[in-house]
C-alpha positions in Angstrom: 33.4 -5.4 35.3 34.0 -6.0 31.3 31.4 -7.5 29.2 32.1 -9.4 25.9 29.7 -11.1 23.5 31.1 -14.8 23.1 30.0 -17.6 20.9 30.5 -20.7 23.3 30.7 -23.1 20.6 33.3 -21.0 18.4 36.9 -22.2 18.7 38.5 -18.9 19.4 37.6 -17.1 22.6 39.2 -13.6 23.1 40.2 -14.2 26.8 44.0 -13.9 28.2 43.5 -14.1 31.9 41.9 -16.8 34.0 38.5 -16.0 35.7 37.6 -16.4 39.3 33.7 -16.4 38.8 31.8 -17.3 35.4 28.2 -16.8 35.1 26.6 -19.1 32.5 22.7 -19.3 33.7 20.2 -21.0 31.4 22.4 -21.5 28.2 23.6 -25.0 28.6 20.0 -26.5 28.7 20.0 -25.4 24.8 22.8 -27.7 23.9 22.9 -31.6 23.4 25.2 -33.5 26.0 28.5 -33.6 23.7 28.0 -29.7 23.2 27.6 -29.1 26.8 30.9 -31.2 27.5 33.0 -29.6 25.0 31.6 -26.0 26.5 32.2 -26.9 30.1 35.8 -28.2 29.1 36.4 -24.7 27.4 34.7 -22.9 30.6 37.1 -25.2 32.9 40.1 -23.9 30.8 39.6 -19.9 31.3 39.0 -20.5 34.8 41.3 -20.2 37.8 41.5 -23.3 40.0 38.6 -23.4 42.6 36.8 -20.5 40.5 33.1 -20.7 40.7 30.7 -21.5 37.8 27.1 -20.0 38.3 24.5 -21.8 36.3 20.5 -21.9 36.1 18.3 -24.1 38.2 17.5 -26.5 35.3 21.3 -27.2 34.6 22.9 -30.1 35.9 26.5 -31.2 35.2 26.7 -34.5 37.1 28.5 -36.1 34.1 31.4 -33.4 34.4 32.3 -34.2 37.7 36.0 -34.3 36.6 35.7 -30.3 35.7 33.3 -29.2 38.2 32.2 -30.1 41.9 28.6 -29.0 42.9 28.7 -26.5 45.8 25.1 -25.4 45.9 22.0 -25.7 44.0 23.4 -23.6 41.1 27.2 -23.3 41.9 29.8 -25.4 40.8 33.7 -25.1 41.8 36.4 -25.8 39.2 38.4 -28.6 40.1 
């Protein structure tokens, strides 16, 4: 496991390989809808196909069905 500090709204993310799992819990609720969409698009880009995104209970990305499919209460799968 490797931990990195990343600014989600910053243009440059320091990742080279695709992720199978991303935990982004209780962060997106602080962004407006357009910012959420941009961040979700960026997360989608760095995830492997069928990778899992774990989010908080209060977060809902139903408007991003083209990027992620809900698999459980707080788990989305990359399309």
